[in-house]
N, C-alpha and C positions, 0 to 999 in steps of 0.2 A: 702495487696494483694501480693501473692507469684507468681513470674514470672519464669517459667522454662527456663533453658538454651536454649532449642530448640526454645521457643517462642521469646527469646531475639535475637537469631541469625536471625530468620525470619524477625523480625522488622528492624534490622540493614540492612539486605539485601534489603528489600523493600525501605528503605530510601536512600540507595546508588544508587539503580536503578532510583529512582525519581530524585535525584540530577544529575545523568548522563544524563537523558533525558532532563532536563532543560538546561544543559550545551550544549548538542548537538543542541538543538533548537535555542540557542543563536548564534551559529556559522553558517556562510554562506560561501559557496565555489563556485567560478566561475573563468573562465579564464579571463585574462586581456582583456579589451575592449577599444574601441576608442571613438571618438565623431565626431561632425560635424565641418568641416573646410571649411569656405567659401573662394573662390578665384574668381578673375575676370581675363578675358583675356585682357592683356595690348596691347600696340602697337606691331605689328608684324614686326620683323627685318629680312629681307631676306639676303641671302649670296651673294649679288650682288658684283662682283669683280670691282676693279678700282674706288670705291667710299668710301674711308675711312672717318671715323668721330669718334668723341667721344662727348657724350652729357649727360645731366641729364634729366630723364623722371620724371615729377611730376604728381601725380595722386590724384584726389579728388573724393571721393566716398560718395554720399549722399544716405544712406540706409533707406528704409522704415521699420518701426517696425510694429508688429501686432496690436498695439493699435493706429496706424495711425500717430504716431510721427516720426520724422526723427533724425538720428544721422549722423554727417559728420566726416569722417576720412581721413587721408592723408598719403602719403609717397613720398619720392623722392629717386632715385637710379641712379647709373652710368651704361651706356651702351656704347658699342664701336664696331666698325667693321674695320678691316684693308683692305689693297688693295687686298689681296688674297681672301677675303670673310669670314675670321675667325670672329666669333662673341663672345663677352663677355657681360653678363648681370648679374647685381646684382638683387636679389629678397629680398625685405624687408617687414617686418610686417607693418600693418597700425596702426595709432595712432591719437587721436584728435589733437595732436600738431605736427604731422608728416610733416606738410608743412614747419616748421621751424627747428624742431629737427631731428637729424639723428636717425631713428628707427633701431631696431635690425635686423640683417641679417637673412633671412630664408634659402637662398641657393645662390650658385654661379653657373652660367651656362656658359659652354664653347663649342662652336661648331666649328668643323674642317671640311671644305668642301672637302679637299683633301682625308681625311680618311672617310668622311661621318659618323662622330661620334659626339654624344652629351655627354659631361661629366657634370654631376650634382653633386655638392659638398654640403654637409650638415655641416655647422659650428658646430652644436651641437654635432654631432657624429664624426666630423673631418674625414669624409669618403667621397670619390668620387665614383660615379657609372658611368661606360662608357657603352653607348648603341648605337646601330646603328640608324642613323637618316639621313634624306635627306631634307634639306630646299631648297626652290626655289631660283634660281639665276637670272632668267629673270624678266623683268618688267611685271606687270600685264597687261592682255589684256582688251580692252574696254568692258564694261558691257552693256546689253540692258536696255532701259529706263523702261521697265516693264517685269515682268515674274512671273510665278507661278510654284513652285517646285512640284515634284510628291507627296509630303506630304500635298499639298494645301496651303503652305505659299505664300502669295502674296507680291511681292516686287516692289516698284516703286522708280525710281531714277531721279534726275535732277541736272544739273550743276548750281553752284551758283557763277561762275566767278573765277577770279584769284586775287592774291595779293602777297605781300612779307612778309615772316616771317623768322626771324633769318637770314636775308640776302639771303634767298632762294625764288625763284619763286615757288608758290604753286597753285594747282588747287583745287577748292572746289566742293564738291558734297553733296547732301542731299538724304538720303535714308529712306524709311518708309516700315516696314514689318508688315503685319497683319497675325496672326496665327489663323486658324479655331478652334484650340484646346482651345484657351482662350476666345472664344465667344465674348462678348462685351467689353473685357478688352482693356486697352489702347495699341496702337501699339508700336513697337520698333522703335525709331527714332534715326538716326545718322547724324551728320555733320562731314565730313572728309576733311582734307586738305592734299593733296598729293604732295610730291616733286619728280618730274621726275629725278632730278639730283641724289638724294639719293635712289630713288626707294622705298620709304616708306611714310607712313602717319606721318607727324610731329605734327599733332594735331587731336584729335578725341573727339567729344562730343556725348555721347551715353545715351539714356534713355531706360530702359527696365521695363516692368510692375512689374516684380519680383525683379530684381537686383537694381532698383533705377537709379539715375543719376550718370554717371561716366565720368569724364573729364581727358584726357591724353594730356600732353603738353611736347614736346621735346624742352628743353631750353639749352642755353649755348653751341650751336653746334660748335664744332671745327673740321674743315675739313682737318686738318693735319693728317699725319700718327700717330696713337696712339703708345704708348710705347709697344714694343713687350712683355714685362713682364706681361702686363695686360691679355694676352691670355694664361698664364700658370697657371694651378691649383696650390694651395699651396703645397709646397714640403713636409710639415709635415703631410699632410693628407694621409690616406690609400687609395688604389685604388682597386675597384672591377670591373672586366671586364665582361660584359654580352655578349661580342662579342670576337671572336678569335683575338689574336695579329697578326698584319700584318707585 
Protein backbone atom coordinates (compact mmCIF):
# COMPACT_ATOMS: atom_id res chain seq x y z
CA UNK A 1 0.00 0.00 0.00
CA UNK A 2 1.43 3.35 -1.05
CA UNK A 3 0.71 6.32 1.26
CA UNK A 4 1.04 9.78 -0.20
CA UNK A 5 2.97 12.50 1.63
CA UNK A 6 -0.23 14.49 1.97
CA UNK A 7 -2.06 11.57 3.61
CA UNK A 8 0.85 10.99 6.00
CA UNK A 9 0.88 14.63 7.05
CA UNK A 10 -2.89 14.51 7.69
CA UNK A 11 -2.55 11.38 9.83
CA UNK A 12 0.27 12.87 11.91
CA UNK A 13 -1.70 16.09 12.41
CA UNK A 14 -4.79 14.18 13.59
CA UNK A 15 -2.65 12.15 16.00
CA UNK A 16 -1.05 15.30 17.42
CA UNK A 17 -4.47 16.91 17.93
CA UNK A 18 -5.74 13.80 19.73
CA UNK A 19 -2.71 13.73 22.05
CA UNK A 20 -3.10 17.44 22.75
CA UNK A 21 -6.78 16.95 23.59
CA UNK A 22 -5.99 14.10 26.00
CA UNK A 23 -3.27 16.18 27.69
CA UNK A 24 -5.61 19.15 28.09
CA UNK A 25 -8.33 16.92 29.52
CA UNK A 26 -5.90 15.61 32.15
CA UNK A 27 -5.06 19.10 33.42
CA UNK A 28 -7.30 20.94 35.87
CA UNK A 29 -6.97 24.61 36.77
CA UNK A 30 -8.55 26.47 39.69
CA UNK A 31 -7.66 29.13 42.22
CA UNK A 32 -6.41 28.20 45.72
CA UNK A 33 -9.17 27.14 48.10
CA UNK A 34 -9.58 26.81 51.85
CA UNK A 35 -11.40 24.43 54.13
CA UNK A 36 -13.46 24.28 57.30
CA UNK A 37 -11.80 25.38 60.53
CA UNK A 38 -13.83 24.76 63.66
CA UNK A 39 -13.32 27.07 66.62
CA UNK A 40 -15.06 27.54 69.96
CA UNK A 41 -15.55 30.62 72.09
CA UNK A 42 -13.45 30.26 75.22
CA UNK A 43 -13.63 32.24 78.48
CA UNK A 44 -14.15 35.96 77.92
CA UNK A 45 -11.53 38.19 79.54
CA UNK A 46 -12.57 41.80 80.04
CA UNK A 47 -10.23 44.80 80.31
CA UNK A 48 -11.12 45.43 83.96
CA UNK A 49 -8.44 47.69 85.51
CA UNK A 50 -7.00 47.09 88.97
CA UNK A 51 -7.47 43.31 88.85
CA UNK A 52 -4.23 41.81 87.49
CA UNK A 53 -3.68 38.08 87.13
CA UNK A 54 -1.94 35.37 85.16
CA UNK A 55 -3.41 31.90 84.72
CA UNK A 56 -3.68 28.77 82.59
CA UNK A 57 -6.96 28.07 80.81
CA UNK A 58 -7.56 24.38 80.16
CA UNK A 59 -10.20 23.35 77.63
CA UNK A 60 -11.85 19.97 77.12
CA UNK A 61 -13.97 19.57 73.98
CA UNK A 62 -16.10 16.46 73.47
CA UNK A 63 -17.23 16.63 69.86
CA UNK A 64 -20.04 14.61 68.35
CA UNK A 65 -19.30 13.00 65.00
CA UNK A 66 -21.86 12.29 62.27
CA UNK A 67 -21.84 8.55 63.03
CA UNK A 68 -22.86 9.26 66.64
CA UNK A 69 -19.45 8.61 68.17
CA UNK A 70 -17.46 11.14 70.19
CA UNK A 71 -13.91 12.40 70.10
CA UNK A 72 -12.33 14.36 72.96
CA UNK A 73 -9.60 16.93 72.39
CA UNK A 74 -7.83 19.30 74.75
CA UNK A 75 -5.55 22.30 75.00
CA UNK A 76 -4.14 24.54 77.71
CA UNK A 77 -2.89 28.08 77.22
CA UNK A 78 -1.56 31.11 79.10
CA UNK A 79 -3.70 34.22 79.69
CA UNK A 80 -2.91 37.40 81.62
CA UNK A 81 -4.17 40.89 82.44
CA UNK A 82 -2.25 43.75 84.07
CA UNK A 83 -3.48 46.54 86.36
CA UNK A 84 -4.18 48.86 83.42
CA UNK A 85 -6.44 46.30 81.74
CA UNK A 86 -4.00 45.14 79.07
CA UNK A 87 -4.72 41.54 78.05
CA UNK A 88 -2.52 38.77 76.67
CA UNK A 89 -3.88 35.46 75.40
CA UNK A 90 -2.28 32.46 73.77
CA UNK A 91 -4.39 30.53 71.26
CA UNK A 92 -3.41 26.90 70.74
CA UNK A 93 -4.54 24.01 68.57
CA UNK A 94 -6.43 21.08 70.06
CA UNK A 95 -5.02 17.57 70.43
CA UNK A 96 -6.16 14.27 71.98
CA UNK A 97 -3.18 14.69 74.36
CA UNK A 98 -3.52 18.46 74.77
CA UNK A 99 -4.40 18.10 78.45
CA UNK A 100 -0.81 17.07 79.20
CA UNK A 101 1.18 18.08 76.10
CA UNK A 102 1.81 21.67 75.01
CA UNK A 103 0.07 21.98 71.64
CA UNK A 104 1.16 24.19 68.76
CA UNK A 105 0.44 27.94 68.91
CA UNK A 106 -2.17 29.20 66.47
CA UNK A 107 -1.98 32.89 67.43
CA UNK A 108 -1.01 35.41 70.10
CA UNK A 109 -3.49 38.15 71.08
CA UNK A 110 -2.64 41.47 72.73
CA UNK A 111 -5.25 44.05 73.76
CA UNK A 112 -4.38 47.63 74.73
CA UNK A 113 -7.32 49.48 76.39
CA UNK A 114 -5.56 52.86 76.23
CA UNK A 115 -5.21 52.65 72.45
CA UNK A 116 -8.33 50.50 71.98
CA UNK A 117 -6.39 48.18 69.72
CA UNK A 118 -6.21 44.41 69.36
CA UNK A 119 -2.99 42.97 67.95
CA UNK A 120 -3.25 39.43 66.56
CA UNK A 121 0.04 37.69 65.79
CA UNK A 122 0.35 34.57 63.61
CA UNK A 123 3.41 32.44 64.46
CA UNK A 124 3.31 30.63 61.11
CA UNK A 125 3.54 33.88 59.13
CA UNK A 126 5.50 35.73 61.83
CA UNK A 127 3.14 38.63 61.24
CA UNK A 128 0.98 40.78 63.56
CA UNK A 129 -2.18 42.62 62.48
CA UNK A 130 -3.38 45.62 64.51
CA UNK A 131 -7.11 46.40 64.48
CA UNK A 132 -9.42 48.76 66.33
CA UNK A 133 -11.23 47.07 69.22
CA UNK A 134 -13.05 47.98 72.41
CA UNK A 135 -13.49 45.39 75.14
CA UNK A 136 -15.73 46.00 78.17
CA UNK A 137 -14.10 47.25 81.37
CA UNK A 138 -17.13 47.28 83.70
CA UNK A 139 -18.52 44.34 85.65
CA UNK A 140 -21.52 42.64 83.99
CA UNK A 141 -25.02 43.72 84.97
CA UNK A 142 -27.50 41.29 86.60
CA UNK A 143 -29.49 39.25 84.08
CA UNK A 144 -33.23 38.40 84.22
CA UNK A 145 -34.32 34.95 85.35
CA UNK A 146 -36.07 34.38 82.02
CA UNK A 147 -36.30 36.12 78.69
CA UNK A 148 -37.11 35.60 75.02
CA UNK A 149 -34.98 37.26 72.36
CA UNK A 150 -36.48 38.88 69.23
CA UNK A 151 -35.35 35.79 67.30
CA UNK A 152 -37.43 33.57 69.62
CA UNK A 153 -34.57 32.14 71.69
CA UNK A 154 -35.90 31.28 75.16
CA UNK A 155 -33.39 31.63 78.01
CA UNK A 156 -33.88 30.69 81.66
CA UNK A 157 -31.34 31.28 84.44
CA UNK A 158 -31.01 30.36 88.10
CA UNK A 159 -28.42 30.83 90.84
CA UNK A 160 -26.70 27.68 92.10
CA UNK A 161 -24.93 29.21 95.08
CA UNK A 162 -21.39 30.19 95.95
CA UNK A 163 -18.12 28.40 96.58
CA UNK A 164 -14.35 28.90 96.57
CA UNK A 165 -12.22 28.13 93.52
CA UNK A 166 -8.52 28.95 93.19
CA UNK A 167 -8.78 30.89 96.50
CA UNK A 168 -11.49 33.07 94.94
CA UNK A 169 -15.12 33.45 95.99
CA UNK A 170 -17.24 32.58 92.97
CA UNK A 171 -20.96 32.75 92.20
CA UNK A 172 -22.62 29.95 90.26
CA UNK A 173 -25.37 30.18 87.65
CA UNK A 174 -27.23 27.70 85.48
CA UNK A 175 -28.53 28.78 82.06
CA UNK A 176 -30.72 26.91 79.54
CA UNK A 177 -31.37 28.20 76.01
CA UNK A 178 -33.98 26.71 73.68
CA UNK A 179 -33.92 27.72 70.02
CA UNK A 180 -37.09 27.51 67.90
CA UNK A 181 -34.92 26.89 64.83
CA UNK A 182 -33.67 23.56 66.18
CA UNK A 183 -37.13 22.14 66.87
CA UNK A 184 -36.98 19.26 69.33
CA UNK A 185 -33.17 19.28 69.51
CA UNK A 186 -31.48 19.36 72.89
CA UNK A 187 -31.15 22.81 74.49
CA UNK A 188 -27.90 24.64 75.09
CA UNK A 189 -26.99 24.25 78.77
CA UNK A 190 -24.35 26.24 80.66
CA UNK A 191 -22.94 26.14 84.17
CA UNK A 192 -20.91 29.27 84.94
CA UNK A 193 -18.81 30.23 87.97
CA UNK A 194 -18.12 33.96 88.14
CA UNK A 195 -15.48 35.78 90.20
CA UNK A 196 -16.57 39.32 91.17
CA UNK A 197 -12.97 40.12 92.14
CA UNK A 198 -11.62 39.37 88.66
CA UNK A 199 -14.82 40.29 86.82
CA UNK A 200 -14.86 37.10 84.73
CA UNK A 201 -15.93 33.47 84.71
CA UNK A 202 -13.22 31.17 86.03
CA UNK A 203 -15.08 28.02 85.05
CA UNK A 204 -17.68 27.29 82.38
CA UNK A 205 -19.29 23.97 81.46
CA UNK A 206 -21.22 24.27 78.22
CA UNK A 207 -23.25 21.80 76.15
CA UNK A 208 -24.49 22.66 72.66
CA UNK A 209 -26.44 20.31 70.35
CA UNK A 210 -24.03 20.95 67.48
CA UNK A 211 -20.82 21.89 69.29
CA UNK A 212 -20.87 19.12 71.89
CA UNK A 213 -19.63 19.46 75.48
CA UNK A 214 -17.05 22.15 76.23
CA UNK A 215 -15.38 22.65 79.62
CA UNK A 216 -13.20 25.67 80.41
CA UNK A 217 -11.21 25.95 83.62
CA UNK A 218 -8.95 28.80 84.73
CA UNK A 219 -6.21 27.24 86.84
CA UNK A 220 -3.01 28.28 88.62
CA UNK A 221 -4.35 31.82 89.04
CA UNK A 222 -1.64 34.23 90.21
CA UNK A 223 -3.03 37.63 91.18
CA UNK A 224 0.35 39.38 91.22
CA UNK A 225 1.25 41.88 88.51
CA UNK A 226 2.36 39.92 85.41
CA UNK A 227 5.71 40.51 83.71
CA UNK A 228 5.26 43.59 81.43
CA UNK A 229 7.13 41.78 78.65
CA UNK A 230 4.19 39.40 78.38
CA UNK A 231 2.12 42.19 76.79
CA UNK A 232 4.64 43.00 74.04
CA UNK A 233 4.31 41.29 70.62
CA UNK A 234 7.43 39.46 69.38
CA UNK A 235 9.93 42.01 68.09
CA UNK A 236 10.94 39.77 65.18
CA UNK A 237 7.38 39.74 63.76
CA UNK A 238 6.23 42.11 61.05
CA UNK A 239 3.42 44.59 61.81
CA UNK A 240 0.44 45.44 59.59
CA UNK A 241 -1.71 48.27 60.93
CA UNK A 242 -5.38 48.33 59.91
CA UNK A 243 -5.83 51.54 61.92
CA UNK A 244 -3.99 54.85 61.76
CA UNK A 245 -0.93 55.30 63.94
CA UNK A 246 -1.72 57.48 66.96
